[in-house]
C-alpha positions as CSV (number, residue, x, y, z in Angstrom):
1,M,-7.2,11.1,26.9
2,K,-7.1,7.4,27.7
3,N,-7.7,4.8,25.0
4,K,-10.9,2.9,25.3
5,V,-11.1,-0.9,24.7
6,V,-13.9,-3.4,25.1
7,G,-13.2,-6.7,26.7
8,E,-15.3,-9.8,27.0
9,N,-16.6,-10.1,30.6
10,T,-14.7,-13.5,31.1
11,L,-11.3,-11.9,30.5
12,T,-10.8,-10.4,33.9
13,S,-7.0,-10.8,34.0
14,F,-6.8,-9.1,30.6
15,A,-9.1,-6.3,31.7
16,E,-7.1,-5.7,34.9
17,H,-3.8,-5.7,33.0
18,L,-5.1,-3.1,30.4
19,K,-6.6,-0.9,33.2
20,N,-3.2,-1.0,34.9
21,A,-1.6,0.0,31.6
22,G,-3.9,3.1,31.5
23,Y,-6.7,1.9,29.3
24,D,-10.4,2.5,29.9
25,V,-11.9,-1.0,29.7
26,Y,-15.6,-1.6,29.0
27,T,-17.3,-4.9,29.4
28,L,-18.7,-7.0,26.5
29,N,-21.2,-9.6,27.7
30,R,-20.5,-12.3,25.1
31,N,-21.9,-10.7,21.9
32,I,-25.0,-9.2,23.4
33,N,-23.9,-5.6,23.2
34,L,-21.6,-6.0,20.2
35,K,-24.1,-4.5,17.8
36,N,-24.1,-1.3,19.9
37,I,-20.4,-0.6,19.1
38,V,-21.0,1.6,16.0
39,S,-18.2,4.2,16.3
40,D,-14.4,4.2,16.4
41,E,-14.5,5.5,19.9
42,Y,-13.0,2.2,21.0
43,K,-9.6,1.2,19.9
44,A,-10.1,-2.6,20.0
45,I,-12.4,-5.4,21.1
46,V,-10.8,-8.3,23.0
47,V,-12.6,-11.6,23.0
48,S,-11.7,-15.0,24.4
49,G,-12.2,-16.6,20.9
50,L,-13.7,-15.6,17.7
51,D,-16.4,-18.2,18.3
52,V,-18.1,-15.8,20.7
53,L,-19.1,-13.5,17.8
54,S,-22.3,-14.4,16.1
55,E,-22.5,-13.9,12.4
56,R,-25.8,-12.1,12.9
57,E,-24.2,-9.6,15.3
58,A,-20.9,-9.0,13.6
59,G,-20.6,-7.8,10.0
60,F,-17.9,-6.3,7.8
61,N,-18.3,-2.8,9.2
62,N,-19.9,-3.6,12.6
63,P,-18.0,-3.3,14.8
64,P,-15.7,-0.8,13.0
65,V,-12.7,-1.5,15.2
66,P,-10.1,-4.4,15.4
67,I,-11.2,-7.6,17.1
68,I,-8.4,-9.3,19.0
69,E,-8.7,-13.0,20.0
70,A,-7.0,-13.5,23.4
71,K,-6.9,-17.3,23.2
72,G,-3.3,-18.4,23.6
73,L,-2.0,-14.9,24.4
74,T,-0.8,-13.3,27.6
75,P,-2.3,-10.0,28.7
76,Q,0.9,-8.3,27.7
77,E,0.8,-9.8,24.2
78,V,-2.8,-8.5,23.8
79,Q,-1.7,-5.0,25.0
80,D,1.2,-5.1,22.4
81,L,-1.3,-6.0,19.6
82,I,-3.5,-3.1,20.6
83,E,-0.6,-0.7,20.7
84,N,0.7,-2.0,17.3
85,K,-2.7,-1.3,15.8
86,L,-2.8,2.1,17.3
87,E,0.6,3.0,15.9
88,K,-0.6,2.0,12.4
89,I,-3.6,4.3,12.7
90,K,-1.5,7.4,13.7
């Protein structure tokens, strides 16, 4: 079973990299569908910067998965962060 991640729609190079690494990547259109992520089905959410998250849409338990800020990171570094978080969960 592939790991699922959510990526902001502007991060196409990150999405392509993660797809090539075997992840199922779903699109986040800014924070419009952030409130719909209510399970731990996804392993991480990748955003360009934490400023895309509205305080109204993101709370302590919603979404219930790690949020990774891609600003200043390479696609490989983001993948490494996701995999490090997955290792800690196991």
